[in-house]
C-alpha positions in Angstrom: 89.1 108.7 110.4 86.9 105.9 109.1 89.9 103.7 108.4 91.4 104.6 111.8 88.3 103.3 113.5 88.7 100.0 111.6 92.3 99.6 112.6 91.6 100.6 116.2 88.7 98.2 116.6 90.6 95.2 115.2 93.6 96.0 117.3 91.5 96.1 120.5 89.7 92.9 119.6 92.9 91.0 118.9 94.7 92.7 121.8 97.5 93.9 119.6 99.2 97.3 119.2 97.5 99.3 116.5 100.8 99.6 114.6 101.0 95.8 114.4 97.6 95.8 112.7 98.7 98.6 110.4 101.9 96.8 109.4 99.8 93.8 108.4 97.9 95.8 105.8 98.8 94.9 102.3 100.0 91.4 103.1 98.6 88.7 100.9 96.1 86.8 103.0 95.0 84.4 100.3 95.6 80.6 100.7 95.1 77.6 98.5 91.7 76.7 99.8 90.2 73.2 99.1 87.2 73.9 101.3 85.8 77.4 101.0 83.4 76.8 103.9 86.2 75.9 106.3 88.1 79.0 105.1 85.2 81.3 106.2 84.7 79.4 109.4 88.4 80.1 110.4 88.6 83.6 108.9 90.3 86.2 111.0 89.1 89.8 111.0 92.6 90.9 110.3 92.3 89.5 106.8 89.6 92.1 106.1 92.1 94.9 106.4 94.3 94.8 103.3 94.9 97.4 100.6 93.0 95.5 98.0 89.6 95.7 99.7 89.5 98.2 102.5 88.7 101.2 100.2 86.0 99.1 98.5 84.4 98.0 101.8 84.3 101.6 103.0 82.7 102.6 99.7 80.0 100.0 99.8 79.1 100.7 103.4 78.3 104.3 102.4 76.5 103.1 99.2 74.2 100.9 101.4 73.5 103.8 103.7 72.8 106.1 100.7 70.2 103.8 99.2 68.6 102.9 102.5 68.2 106.7 103.2 66.7 107.3 99.7 64.1 104.6 100.2 63.2 105.4 103.8 64.5 102.0 105.1 63.9 101.3 108.8 64.8 97.6 109.0 67.6 95.7 107.1 69.0 92.2 106.9 72.6 91.5 105.7 73.8 88.1 104.5 77.6 87.5 104.6 78.5 90.4 106.8 82.1 89.3 107.3 84.1 91.9 109.3 82.8 94.9 107.3 81.0 97.9 108.7 77.9 97.8 106.5 75.3 96.8 109.2 77.3 98.6 111.8 77.1 101.8 109.7 73.4 101.4 109.1 72.7 100.8 112.8 74.6 103.8 113.8 72.3 105.8 111.5 69.1 104.5 113.1 68.3 101.5 111.0 67.5 98.2 112.8 69.8 95.6 111.4 70.2 91.8 111.6 73.4 90.4 110.0 74.4 86.8 109.4 77.7 85.0 108.7 79.6 81.8 109.5 80.5 81.2 113.1 84.1 82.5 113.1 86.5 85.1 114.5 84.9 87.6 112.2 81.5 87.1 113.7 83.0 87.2 117.2 84.6 90.5 116.3 81.3 91.9 115.1 79.6 90.8 118.4 82.4 92.5 120.3 82.1 95.7 118.3 78.3 95.7 118.8 78.7 95.5 122.6 81.6 98.0 122.6 79.4 100.6 120.8 76.2 99.7 122.7 74.2 99.3 119.4 70.9 97.8 120.7 69.4 98.0 117.2 72.0 95.7 115.7 72.0 91.9 115.9 74.7 89.5 114.6 73.9 85.8 114.2 75.5 82.7 112.9 74.2 81.2 109.7 72.8 78.2 111.6 70.2 80.5 113.1 69.0 81.8 109.7 66.2 79.2 109.4 64.6 80.3 112.6 64.2 83.9 111.4 60.6 84.5 110.1 60.9 88.3 110.0 60.6 90.4 106.8 62.7 93.5 106.2 62.5 96.7 104.3 65.9 96.0 102.7 68.3 93.2 102.2 72.1 93.7 101.7 74.3 91.0 100.2 77.8 92.1 99.1 80.3 89.8 97.4 78.7 86.5 98.6 76.8 84.9 95.8 79.9 84.3 93.6 81.2 81.9 96.3 78.1 79.7 95.9 77.9 77.2 93.0 74.2 77.7 92.5 73.1 80.9 94.2 69.4 80.6 93.2 68.4 78.8 96.5 70.1 81.6 98.4 68.1 84.2 96.4 65.0 82.3 97.3 65.9 82.6 101.0 66.6 86.3 100.6 63.3 86.8 98.8 61.4 85.3 101.8 62.8 88.1 104.1 62.0 91.1 101.9 58.7 93.0 102.3 56.6 94.0 99.3 58.2 97.1 97.8 61.3 96.4 99.8 64.8 96.7 98.2 67.7 94.3 97.5 71.1 95.8 97.4 73.4 93.3 95.7 76.9 92.9 94.3 78.3 89.8 92.7 81.4 89.2 90.5 80.4 86.1 88.5 83.2 84.7 86.4 81.0 82.0 84.9 81.6 83.3 81.3 85.4 83.2 81.7 87.5 80.2 80.7 88.1 78.0 83.8 91.8 78.8 83.8 91.0 82.5 84.1 88.6 82.3 87.1 89.4 83.0 90.7 89.3 79.7 92.4 87.1 81.1 95.2 84.5 82.3 92.6 82.7 79.0 91.9 79.3 80.4 90.9 78.1 78.8 87.7 75.4 81.4 87.0 76.5 84.4 85.0 75.5 88.0 85.5 72.6 87.8 83.0 71.3 84.6 84.5 71.4 86.1 88.0 69.6 89.3 87.0 66.9 87.4 85.1 66.3 85.0 88.0 65.7 87.9 90.4 63.4 89.7 87.9 61.4 86.5 87.5 60.9 86.4 91.2 59.0 89.7 91.1 61.6 92.5 91.2 62.5 95.5 89.1 65.9 97.2 88.7 65.8 100.7 90.1 69.5 101.4 89.9 72.4 99.8 88.1 74.9 99.9 85.3 73.2 98.9 82.1 75.0 97.8 78.9 73.6 96.8 75.5 73.5 93.2 76.6 71.8 93.9 79.9 72.5 95.0 83.5 75.9 94.2 84.9 76.8 93.5 88.5 79.8 95.7 89.5 82.3 94.8 92.1 84.2 98.1 92.4 81.6 100.6 91.2 77.9 100.4 91.9 75.7 97.6 93.1 72.4 96.6 91.5 69.4 97.9 93.4 66.3 95.8 93.0 62.8 96.7 94.2 60.2 94.1 95.1 57.0 94.7 93.2 54.1 95.2 95.6 50.9 93.1 95.8 48.9 93.0 92.6 52.1 93.9 90.7 51.7 97.5 91.9 54.8 99.6 92.1 55.4 102.8 94.1 58.2 105.2 94.7 57.2 105.3 98.4 59.2 103.6 101.1 58.4 100.0 102.0 56.7 101.2 105.2 53.9 103.0 103.3 
């Protein structure tokens, strides 16, 4: 049923028969991109629906909801929402969400879906409006975004400004910085490896509350579990209570 909703929504937005959308699933939507930013600006929501990622996106949407429920999250911000249902799923479960992405067909699709489902607690905005947002949130979600940024540390700094003390950061990243250049995905341009990313976030005043840990440290996981960080409260105090306490 969850997949059917995705197919149905995209078909309605694109004004196509639902079978036309289903028949597109599994096609290779990758292109030889020389400008990643332009790729995302022109992205089509149909590209989200392919066999390689639809099951993963459904999984991560529910993972985000699970951890937001565990920590009593009431407000959430998502960076790089694409055409996924993460913020949509959270909003339908009573969490007030603000989501950002490039101005594109995907963002227009999200705005259409918000209106179609009358979700007054969900806001979608273009990245150009991010600098105007001074709000802080109980949680911040960022799935599969940072690996597309050469130096993600300034983006982490921006994320940090929007998280309340004792708030949580739900993050995935598939850094290939440790791989030889000829083995890297051309879209994954991040030069900071997993260890460097984790250490940078910890240095900014966070602790890991959930994640896969190996002998050489915590590992970001694309297809399994995200890393969940908790922002240490004032005076370095920590609590298992929700960010709203």
